[in-house]
C-alpha positions in Angstrom: 83.8 107.1 108.7 84.3 103.5 108.8 88.2 103.9 108.4 88.4 106.3 111.3 86.0 103.8 113.5 88.7 101.2 112.7 91.3 103.3 113.6 90.0 104.3 116.8 88.7 100.8 117.7 92.4 99.7 117.1 93.8 102.5 119.3 91.2 101.7 121.9 92.4 97.9 121.9 96.1 99.2 122.2 95.0 101.4 125.1 93.5 98.3 126.7 96.6 96.0 126.1 98.7 98.7 127.9 96.4 98.6 130.7 96.5 94.8 130.8 100.3 95.1 131.1 100.1 97.6 133.9 97.5 95.7 135.7 98.5 92.1 135.3 102.4 92.2 134.7 103.6 95.3 136.3 101.5 95.9 139.2 103.9 96.2 141.8 106.2 98.2 140.0 107.0 101.7 141.2 106.1 103.5 137.9 102.6 101.6 137.8 101.8 102.1 141.6 102.2 105.8 140.7 100.0 105.7 137.8 97.2 103.9 139.7 97.9 106.0 142.9 98.7 102.8 145.1 100.5 104.2 148.0 102.8 101.4 149.0 104.6 98.1 147.9 102.3 96.5 150.6 99.1 97.8 149.2 100.0 96.8 145.6 100.8 93.1 147.0 97.7 92.9 148.7 95.6 94.1 145.6 97.8 92.3 143.2 95.6 89.2 142.4 92.5 91.5 141.9 94.5 93.9 139.4 95.9 90.7 137.5 92.0 89.6 137.1 91.0 92.9 136.1 93.9 93.1 133.6 92.7 90.2 131.8 89.2 91.7 131.3 91.0 94.6 129.8 92.9 92.1 127.3 89.9 90.2 126.4 88.0 93.5 125.4 91.2 94.5 123.4 91.2 91.2 121.8 87.3 91.3 120.7 87.8 95.0 119.3 91.0 93.9 117.7 89.5 91.0 116.1 86.6 93.1 115.0 89.0 95.4 113.2 90.8 92.6 111.5 87.4 90.9 110.4 86.1 94.0 109.1 89.1 94.7 106.8 89.0 91.1 105.8 85.5 91.7 104.3 83.6 90.6 107.1 82.1 93.9 108.3 79.0 92.5 109.9 80.8 90.3 112.2 83.8 92.8 112.5 81.5 95.5 113.5 79.5 93.4 116.0 82.8 92.5 117.9 83.9 96.2 117.9 80.6 97.3 119.1 80.9 94.6 122.0 84.3 95.2 122.7 84.7 99.0 122.5 81.1 99.3 123.9 82.2 97.6 127.0 85.2 99.6 127.3 83.2 102.7 127.0 80.8 101.4 129.8 83.3 100.6 131.9 84.9 103.9 131.7 81.6 105.4 132.5 81.4 103.3 135.8 84.8 104.4 136.8 83.9 108.1 136.2 80.7 107.8 138.0 81.9 105.8 140.6 84.8 108.0 141.9 85.0 111.7 140.3 88.7 111.7 141.2 89.2 109.0 138.3 88.1 111.4 135.5 91.4 111.6 133.9 91.6 107.8 133.9 88.0 107.2 132.8 88.8 109.8 130.0 91.9 107.8 128.7 90.0 104.5 129.0 86.9 105.9 127.4 87.8 108.3 124.6 89.1 105.9 122.0 86.2 103.5 122.4 83.6 106.3 122.3 84.9 107.5 119.2 84.9 104.0 117.7 81.4 103.4 118.8 80.2 106.7 117.4 81.8 106.5 114.1 80.9 102.9 113.5 77.4 103.6 114.3 77.3 106.4 111.6 79.2 104.2 109.2 76.5 101.6 110.0 73.6 103.9 109.5 74.9 105.2 106.2 75.4 101.8 104.7 79.4 101.7 104.8 79.3 98.4 106.4 77.6 96.5 103.4 79.8 93.9 102.1 
């Protein structure tokens, strides 16, 4: 369970790095506008600073989960698991907020939240079965 949890936490981190790239670096690109349903370049320009900031939130969550994976693998499972629970748990909660605030964002919320959900559930099982003992 622990290995699977770490794999899903790493995948969640990678998805959120990708979201960071889209929101903070490529927000006005045509392909990114299509992905997020931004109707025009003008709207993208108007919302660019908001997306830039939001992208960094995603990056910080990715870093938290990624560092948690690395620390767990390096023999510090308590600290690593704590960071994974915080990072992936926040990713999962953000996906739930997205889905509950706008039902048309179900697909996006699923992409954003699936890997974190699996990571949190599997890490919880690993913790409950003693797999995190150093």
